[in-house]
C-alpha positions in Angstrom: -68.3 33.5 10.4 -65.2 35.7 10.4 -61.8 34.2 10.3 -59.8 34.8 13.4 -56.0 34.7 12.9 -54.3 33.5 16.0 -50.9 32.2 16.7 -50.5 28.8 18.4 -50.1 28.9 22.1 -46.6 28.9 23.4 -45.6 25.6 24.9 -42.1 25.2 26.3 -41.8 21.5 25.7 -39.2 21.9 23.0 -36.7 23.6 25.2 -33.2 22.3 24.8 -30.4 22.4 27.4 -27.6 24.8 26.7 -24.0 24.0 27.7 -24.4 26.1 30.8 -27.5 24.1 31.9 -26.3 20.6 31.0 -25.4 19.8 34.6 -29.0 20.5 35.7 -30.6 18.1 33.2 -32.1 14.9 34.6 -30.9 12.0 32.4 -33.7 9.7 33.5 -36.4 12.3 32.6 -35.2 12.8 29.0 -37.4 10.8 26.6 -35.8 7.9 24.8 -37.0 7.6 21.2 -34.9 4.6 20.2 -37.1 1.6 19.3 -35.5 -1.7 18.6 -37.2 -4.2 16.4 -35.9 -7.7 16.5 -35.8 -9.4 13.1 -36.7 -13.0 12.7 -34.6 -15.1 10.4 -36.7 -16.8 7.8 -36.1 -20.5 7.6 -37.5 -21.5 4.3 -36.3 -24.7 2.6 -34.9 -22.7 -0.3 -32.8 -20.6 2.0 -31.6 -23.6 4.0 -30.7 -25.4 0.7 -28.7 -22.3 -0.5 -27.0 -22.1 2.9 -26.1 -25.7 2.8 -24.7 -25.3 -0.8 -22.6 -22.4 0.3 -21.3 -24.4 3.3 -20.4 -27.3 1.1 -18.7 -25.0 -1.4 -16.6 -23.3 1.3 -15.7 -26.6 2.8 -14.5 -27.9 -0.6 -12.6 -24.7 -1.1 -11.0 -25.0 2.3 -9.9 -28.6 1.6 -8.4 -27.6 -1.7 -6.6 -24.7 -0.1 -5.3 -26.9 2.7 -4.0 -29.5 0.2 -2.3 -26.7 -1.8 -0.8 -25.2 1.4 0.6 -28.6 2.6 2.1 -29.2 -0.9 3.7 -25.7 -0.9 5.0 -26.3 2.6 6.6 -29.6 1.7 8.1 -28.0 -1.5 9.6 -25.2 0.6 11.1 -27.7 3.0 12.6 -29.6 0.1 14.1 -26.4 -1.3 15.6 -25.5 2.0 17.3 -29.0 2.2 18.6 -28.5 -1.3 19.9 -25.1 -0.4 21.8 -26.4 2.6 23.4 -29.1 0.4 24.4 -26.5 -2.2 25.9 -24.3 0.5 27.9 -27.2 1.8 29.1 -28.1 -1.7 30.1 -24.5 -2.4 32.2 -24.5 0.8 34.0 -27.7 -0.4 34.6 -26.1 -3.8 36.0 -23.0 -2.2 38.4 -25.1 -0.1 39.5 -27.0 -3.1 40.1 -23.8 -5.1 42.2 -22.4 -2.2 44.2 -25.6 -2.2 44.8 -25.4 -6.0 45.7 -21.7 -5.7 48.2 -22.5 -3.0 49.8 -25.3 -5.1 49.8 -23.1 -8.1 51.7 -20.4 -6.2 54.2 -23.0 -5.0 54.7 -24.3 -8.5 55.0 -20.8 -9.9 57.7 -19.9 -7.3 59.6 -23.1 -8.1 59.4 -22.3 -11.8 60.7 -18.7 -11.2 63.5 -20.1 -9.0 64.6 -22.5 -11.8 64.5 -19.7 -14.4 66.5 -17.5 -12.1 69.1 -20.2 -11.6 69.5 -20.8 -15.3 70.0 -17.2 -16.1 
């Protein structure tokens, strides 16, 4: 039997819409090739045990972080109180120094006046 070389028949099912024909395309007629497969979660005892271990580990970690945060918060509050006390003390020291400077200036003026009188 002789071999006959033929080309496949021309079928226009692979036609794509160009930009100029896009408004004529029927959206509902286009095939949708998206298939969704829902996955089931496996609930084996080993997975459940591992999950419970992770939950316990994260809860312990959360508790330790909460304790550390509360301690840091209380330490910061204590430092703020100390800071306000130090600021108040510094203001009192500045007032005392101003008073001493004023008295020193008065004393210095009196000394200069007595020196000027003696000369």
